[in-house]
C-alpha positions as CSV (number, residue, x, y, z in Angstrom):
1,M,0.1,0.2,0.1
2,E,3.3,2.5,0.9
3,K,4.3,1.9,-2.8
4,K,0.8,2.9,-4.6
5,T,1.2,6.1,-2.5
6,N,4.5,6.8,-3.1
7,K,3.6,6.4,-6.7
8,F,0.7,8.6,-7.0
9,V,3.1,11.8,-4.7
10,I,6.0,12.1,-6.9
11,P,3.6,13.1,-9.9
12,V,1.6,15.4,-7.7
13,L,5.0,16.7,-6.3
14,I,5.9,17.9,-10.0
15,A,2.4,19.0,-10.3
16,L,2.2,21.6,-7.8
17,L,5.8,22.5,-8.7
18,F,4.7,23.3,-12.3
19,M,1.8,25.4,-10.6
20,N,4.1,27.2,-8.4
21,F,6.4,28.3,-11.7
22,F,2.9,29.3,-13.3
23,L,1.8,31.1,-10.7
24,L,5.0,32.8,-10.0
25,N,5.2,34.2,-13.7
26,K,1.9,35.4,-13.4
27,V,3.0,37.5,-10.3
28,I,6.1,38.6,-12.1
29,N,4.1,40.1,-15.2
30,I,1.7,41.9,-13.1
31,D,4.2,43.3,-11.3
32,N,6.0,44.7,-14.6
33,R,2.8,45.4,-15.8
34,L,2.0,47.6,-12.7
35,N,5.6,49.2,-12.7
36,H,5.2,49.9,-16.4
37,L,1.7,51.8,-15.6
38,S,3.4,53.4,-12.6
39,S,6.2,54.8,-15.1
40,N,3.6,55.8,-17.5
41,V,1.5,58.0,-14.9
42,N,4.5,59.3,-13.6
43,G,5.5,60.4,-17.2
44,I,2.1,62.0,-17.5
45,N,2.4,63.9,-14.1
46,D,6.0,65.4,-15.9
47,H,4.0,66.1,-18.5
48,V,1.2,67.7,-17.4
49,S,3.5,69.8,-14.6
50,R,5.8,71.2,-17.6
51,T,2.8,72.0,-19.4
52,L,1.3,73.8,-16.4
53,D,4.7,75.5,-15.9
54,G,4.9,76.7,-19.2
55,L,1.5,78.1,-19.7
56,S,2.0,79.6,-15.9
57,H,5.4,80.8,-17.3
58,D,3.9,82.3,-20.5
59,I,0.7,83.8,-18.4
60,S,3.1,85.8,-16.1
61,S,5.1,87.2,-19.1
62,K,2.1,88.5,-20.7
63,L,0.8,90.0,-17.4
64,E,4.5,91.4,-16.7
65,K,4.6,93.0,-20.1
66,Q,0.7,94.2,-20.0
67,A,2.0,95.9,-16.8
68,S,5.4,97.4,-18.1
69,I,5.5,100.7,-18.7
70,I,8.0,101.1,-21.6
71,N,7.7,99.5,-25.0
72,D,11.6,99.1,-25.2
73,F,14.8,99.8,-24.0
74,Y,18.4,99.4,-25.4
75,Y,21.7,100.5,-24.2
76,E,25.2,100.8,-25.8
77,F,28.6,101.0,-24.8
78,G,30.5,103.9,-26.5
79,S,34.1,105.1,-26.0
80,I,36.5,104.4,-23.0
81,Q,39.4,106.5,-21.3
82,D,41.3,106.6,-18.1
83,G,39.3,103.3,-17.2
84,N,35.9,104.7,-17.4
85,V,33.2,103.5,-20.4
86,D,30.5,105.8,-21.7
87,I,27.1,104.0,-21.5
88,S,23.9,105.4,-23.8
89,L,20.5,104.6,-22.6
90,S,17.2,104.8,-24.5
91,V,13.9,104.1,-23.4
92,S,10.2,104.5,-25.2
93,P,7.4,104.9,-22.6
94,K,3.9,103.6,-23.6
95,S,2.0,106.3,-22.5
96,I,3.3,110.1,-22.4
97,S,1.7,113.0,-20.6
98,N,2.6,116.7,-20.9
99,D,3.1,116.8,-17.7
100,D,5.3,113.6,-17.2
101,K,9.1,113.6,-16.0
102,F,11.3,110.7,-17.1
103,Y,14.3,109.3,-15.2
104,F,17.0,107.0,-15.0
105,S,17.6,105.5,-11.7
106,Y,20.9,103.9,-11.2
107,K,23.4,102.6,-9.2
108,I,27.3,102.0,-9.4
109,G,28.6,99.2,-7.9
110,D,28.1,99.7,-4.1
111,S,27.1,103.3,-4.4
112,D,23.7,104.4,-3.5
113,Y,20.9,104.8,-6.0
114,S,20.8,108.3,-8.0
115,L,18.5,109.9,-10.8
116,M,19.5,111.3,-14.1
117,E,16.8,112.8,-16.6
118,A,16.1,111.2,-19.6
119,I,15.6,113.8,-22.6
120,S,13.6,113.3,-25.8
121,S,14.2,114.9,-29.3
122,D,11.1,113.2,-30.7
123,G,8.6,112.9,-28.3
124,I,8.8,108.7,-28.3
125,N,12.4,108.1,-27.3
126,Y,13.8,109.4,-23.8
127,N,17.7,109.2,-23.9
128,S,20.6,110.2,-21.5
129,S,24.3,108.7,-21.2
130,I,26.3,107.8,-18.2
131,N,30.1,107.6,-17.7
132,I,31.7,104.1,-14.8
133,P,34.5,102.8,-14.2
134,M,35.2,99.6,-16.4
135,K,35.5,97.5,-13.3
136,D,31.7,98.3,-11.6
137,T,28.4,96.9,-12.3
138,L,25.3,98.9,-12.9
139,N,21.9,98.6,-11.6
140,L,19.3,100.3,-13.9
141,D,15.2,101.5,-13.2
142,F,12.8,103.6,-15.3
143,V,11.1,106.5,-13.5
144,I,7.6,108.4,-14.7
145,D,7.2,110.8,-12.2
146,T,3.5,112.4,-13.2
147,G,3.7,115.1,-10.4
148,T,1.2,112.9,-8.4
149,T,2.9,109.7,-8.2
150,K,5.9,107.8,-9.4
151,K,6.2,104.5,-11.4
152,V,9.1,102.4,-11.2
153,E,10.1,99.8,-13.7
154,H,13.6,97.6,-13.3
155,L,15.7,98.1,-16.1
156,E,18.9,96.1,-16.5
157,N,21.6,94.4,-14.0
158,L,24.6,95.1,-16.1
159,P,27.8,93.1,-15.3
160,A,31.4,95.3,-15.2
161,F,32.5,95.9,-18.7
162,E,35.5,94.7,-17.9
163,W,34.2,91.2,-17.4
164,Q,32.5,91.4,-20.6
165,L,35.7,92.7,-22.7
166,L,37.6,89.7,-21.0
167,E,35.4,87.3,-22.1
168,S,36.0,88.6,-25.3
169,F,39.3,87.5,-26.1
170,R,41.0,84.0,-25.5
171,V,44.8,82.9,-26.2
172,S,45.1,79.4,-27.9
173,T,48.9,78.1,-28.8
174,R,50.0,75.0,-31.0
175,G,53.2,73.8,-30.0
176,G,55.5,75.7,-27.7
177,Y,58.7,75.4,-26.0
178,S,61.4,72.8,-25.2
179,Y,63.7,73.0,-22.2
180,V,66.5,71.0,-21.2
181,N,68.0,70.9,-17.5
182,P,71.6,70.2,-17.6
183,N,72.0,73.0,-20.6
184,K,69.6,75.1,-19.0
185,S,68.4,75.7,-22.3
186,L,65.3,76.8,-24.0
187,S,64.2,76.3,-27.6
188,F,61.7,77.4,-29.6
189,T,60.4,75.4,-32.7
190,N,57.6,76.2,-35.1
191,A,55.7,77.1,-32.2
192,T,52.2,78.7,-33.3
193,Y,50.4,81.2,-30.9
194,G,46.9,82.4,-31.0
195,F,44.7,85.5,-30.1
196,E,41.1,85.1,-30.6
197,H,38.9,88.3,-30.8
198,F,35.3,87.7,-30.6
199,L,33.0,89.7,-32.0
200,K,29.7,91.2,-30.3
201,K,28.4,91.7,-33.5
202,K,28.7,90.2,-37.3
203,D,29.4,93.6,-38.8
204,E,31.7,94.9,-35.9
205,N,34.8,96.0,-37.2
206,A,38.3,94.9,-36.1
207,S,39.2,97.3,-32.9
208,L,42.7,96.0,-32.1
209,R,45.9,97.5,-33.2
210,D,49.8,96.7,-32.5
211,V,48.7,92.9,-31.7
212,S,52.2,91.5,-30.7
213,L,53.7,88.3,-28.9
214,I,56.7,89.2,-26.6
215,L,59.1,87.5,-25.0
216,K,60.6,88.6,-22.0
217,H,64.1,87.6,-20.2
218,N,65.0,88.8,-16.9
219,D,62.6,92.1,-17.3
220,N,64.2,92.6,-20.7
221,I,62.1,92.3,-24.1
222,I,64.6,90.4,-26.5
223,K,61.8,89.3,-28.9
224,T,58.4,90.8,-30.7
225,Y,56.9,89.2,-33.1
226,P,53.9,91.1,-34.7
227,M,50.7,88.9,-35.0
228,E,48.9,89.5,-38.3
229,E,45.2,88.3,-38.7
230,D,44.9,84.4,-40.4
231,P,42.3,84.8,-42.9
232,M,41.6,80.9,-42.9
233,E,41.2,81.1,-39.3
234,T,39.1,84.5,-39.4
235,H,35.4,84.0,-39.4
236,D,32.2,86.1,-39.1
237,S,32.3,86.0,-35.3
238,Y,35.8,86.1,-34.3
239,I,39.0,87.4,-35.9
240,Y,42.1,85.3,-35.5
241,Y,45.9,86.9,-35.2
242,L,48.7,84.7,-35.4
243,A,52.8,84.5,-34.5
244,T,55.2,81.9,-35.4
245,I,58.2,81.3,-33.5
246,D,60.6,79.3,-35.0
247,D,64.9,78.5,-34.8
248,F,65.0,80.4,-31.4
249,T,67.2,79.3,-28.7
250,L,67.8,81.3,-25.3
251,K,70.4,80.1,-23.0
252,L,69.6,80.4,-19.3
253,D,71.1,80.5,-15.9
254,T,70.0,79.9,-12.2
255,N,67.5,82.5,-10.8
256,D,66.6,83.8,-14.3
257,T,63.1,84.7,-15.4
258,F,61.2,84.3,-18.7
259,E,58.2,85.6,-19.8
260,I,55.8,85.1,-22.5
261,Y,52.7,87.1,-23.2
262,I,50.6,89.1,-26.0
263,T,50.1,92.5,-26.1
264,A,47.1,94.6,-28.1
265,K,45.7,98.3,-28.1
266,D,42.1,98.8,-28.6
267,I,41.2,101.6,-30.4
268,R,38.3,102.0,-27.7
269,G,40.6,103.2,-25.1
270,F,42.3,100.4,-23.5
271,N,45.5,98.0,-23.8
272,I,45.2,94.0,-23.5
273,K,48.0,91.7,-22.0
274,A,47.4,88.1,-22.6
275,N,49.8,86.1,-20.2
276,I,50.9,82.9,-21.9
277,D,53.6,81.9,-19.7
278,K,56.3,82.7,-17.0
279,F,58.7,81.0,-14.9
280,T,61.9,81.2,-13.2
281,I,64.9,78.8,-12.9
282,G,65.5,77.3,-9.7
283,N,68.4,76.2,-8.1
284,N,68.3,72.4,-9.4
285,G,68.0,73.5,-12.8
286,D,64.5,72.9,-13.1
287,I,61.5,75.4,-14.1
288,D,59.7,77.0,-11.5
289,S,56.6,78.4,-12.9
290,D,55.2,81.5,-11.8
291,F,52.0,81.6,-14.0
292,D,48.7,82.3,-12.6
293,H,46.1,81.1,-14.4
294,T,43.4,83.6,-13.2
295,E,44.9,86.3,-14.2
296,N,45.3,85.3,-17.9
297,I,44.2,88.3,-19.4
298,I,44.5,91.9,-18.2
299,I,42.8,95.1,-19.0
300,Y,44.5,98.2,-18.2
């Protein structure tokens, strides 16, 4: 009787095992479908959220535009002299009454706000100009004084003009020098140096003059290489100046200093120095670099 019982137990166990595998597979499929459904729901939620954010932004922008007291505002940097830059300002108010007076409220660097009157020659655009240090920021508001009330609108927070200038210049190198310690010998072979001037406008004219690559040894300028505009590298958005040092060798001694940099004059009234490398020969004959990468380009 026991043998007959064992005979049926094994098929039953196998059937139960297959049933467990079948049920487990079903559970896994259901779990996968739930995860997929959850992912779809999250995707729909994200899409709805982005759509609502976009609509909210559009509505806010339209409301701000409708509430604005001006139609247009623009500014333009002008001449530079003694570290200061001229800035021309122009605003066209939405509504103008005979008794209205118009002002620019401005804050230079960390100073307090001041007012200057905006004058119009056509009754549409109201203009003024200001002269500020190139190193300072400028915050601007527009003020309409009706005699009984004052309406104010924020116009712009301008970064320091010097920072904008620094962003428009860049140094590039192809090749470089080689240094042999036992002989303390510095050699240049087909070392090409470039200076790029990025233009704000495609029709902007080149403003740099006397672009030169300078080699200085112990505070004495020993070589000056004029950098010419390279028509093959120059494009609508930037002008590329190029100079190559070839077959030049310099014998150095302990504690000697060597410097390589680019200088240029801008017709707008300032000078540029772009540092490339600077080092001293140490007591063991090795190069001790003095180059500060945080002051790569200097406006003065």
